[in-house]
C-alpha positions in Angstrom: -52.9 52.8 -189.8 -52.2 50.9 -186.3 -55.7 51.1 -184.9 -57.6 48.7 -187.9 -53.9 46.1 -187.0 -55.4 45.9 -183.4 -58.4 45.2 -184.3 -58.0 42.5 -186.8 -56.3 41.2 -183.5 -58.6 41.9 -181.6 -60.9 39.8 -183.5 -57.8 36.8 -183.8 -58.4 36.3 -179.7 -62.0 36.3 -179.5 -61.7 34.0 -181.8 -59.4 31.7 -180.3 -61.1 30.2 -177.4 -64.2 30.3 -179.7 -63.5 27.3 -182.4 -61.5 25.6 -179.1 -64.5 25.0 -177.5 -66.0 23.8 -180.5 -63.4 21.9 -181.3 -63.8 19.7 -177.9 -67.6 19.8 -178.4 -67.2 18.0 -181.7 -64.3 15.7 -181.1 -66.5 14.1 -177.9 -69.1 12.4 -180.5 -66.4 10.7 -183.2 -64.6 9.8 -179.3 -67.9 8.3 -178.1 -68.4 6.5 -181.3 -64.6 4.9 -181.5 -64.5 3.8 -178.5 -68.3 1.7 -179.3 -67.0 -0.2 -182.2 -63.1 -0.8 -181.1 -62.7 -4.8 -180.3 -60.1 -3.6 -177.7 -62.7 -2.7 -175.7 -64.1 -5.8 -175.4 -60.4 -7.2 -175.1 -60.1 -5.4 -172.3 -63.4 -5.1 -171.3 -63.5 -9.0 -171.5 -60.0 -9.5 -169.3 -61.7 -7.4 -166.7 -64.3 -9.0 -165.7 -61.7 -12.8 -165.9 -59.7 -10.4 -163.0 -56.2 -10.2 -163.5 -54.9 -8.0 -162.4 -54.2 -3.7 -163.6 -51.0 -4.9 -165.3 -52.2 -8.2 -167.5 -54.9 -5.9 -168.7 -54.8 -4.1 -172.4 -54.3 -0.2 -171.7 -57.3 1.4 -173.6 -59.6 1.5 -170.3 -57.1 3.0 -168.6 -57.5 5.4 -172.0 -61.2 5.1 -171.7 -61.1 6.4 -167.9 -58.5 9.9 -169.5 -60.9 10.5 -171.7 -64.1 9.8 -169.3 -61.8 13.0 -167.4 -60.8 15.0 -169.7 -65.0 14.6 -171.2 -66.3 15.6 -167.0 -68.1 19.1 -168.5 -69.8 17.0 -171.4 -70.3 13.8 -169.4 -72.0 16.1 -166.1 -74.0 17.7 -168.8 -75.9 14.6 -169.6 -75.9 13.0 -167.0 -77.2 16.1 -164.9 -78.3 18.8 -167.7 -82.2 19.8 -168.5 -83.8 16.9 -170.4 -82.4 18.6 -173.8 -79.3 18.4 -173.6 -79.4 15.6 -172.5 -81.2 14.1 -174.7 -78.9 16.6 -177.6 -75.9 15.4 -176.1 -77.3 11.8 -176.1 -78.5 10.9 -179.1 -75.2 13.1 -179.8 -73.4 10.7 -178.8 -75.4 7.5 -180.2 -75.1 9.2 -183.2 -72.4 6.7 -185.0 -72.4 4.3 -182.2 -72.5 1.2 -182.6 -73.4 0.0 -179.3 -76.1 1.6 -177.1 -74.2 4.8 -174.9 -75.3 5.6 -172.2 -73.8 7.4 -169.3 -73.2 6.7 -165.6 -72.4 8.2 -162.5 -69.9 6.9 -160.4 -66.7 6.7 -157.7 -68.3 9.3 -155.5 -70.0 11.5 -158.3 -67.3 10.9 -161.4 -69.8 10.0 -164.5 -68.8 8.0 -167.4 -69.6 6.8 -171.1 -71.5 3.2 -170.8 -71.3 1.1 -172.9 -74.2 -1.0 -174.2 -77.0 -3.6 -176.0 -74.8 -3.8 -180.1 -77.7 -1.5 -182.2 -79.1 -3.5 -184.6 
């Protein structure tokens, strides 16, 4: 009776990381779309351009910087991967975005999402 139980445990623990990776990849698009639609991002960028100190800026840019680090493997694939991978990630990132999104390298090779022109 214990043998079927061991097999179901193996199946479960094999499925857990696969589901976690799938959720990680799936969540990238909605995060990009939210970033492209957020008016808080526009306020933060405007304040940053005005030269306000870090304590006076809106925290959304700090949150986005953490997000760039969290999604660094996907961003790396978007920036440096083979063309089919780059195209697929770019398509998914822009699928629900209200602004054109692209990936850019900065600060000693780190990559980040960059917001471009508003889509028509």
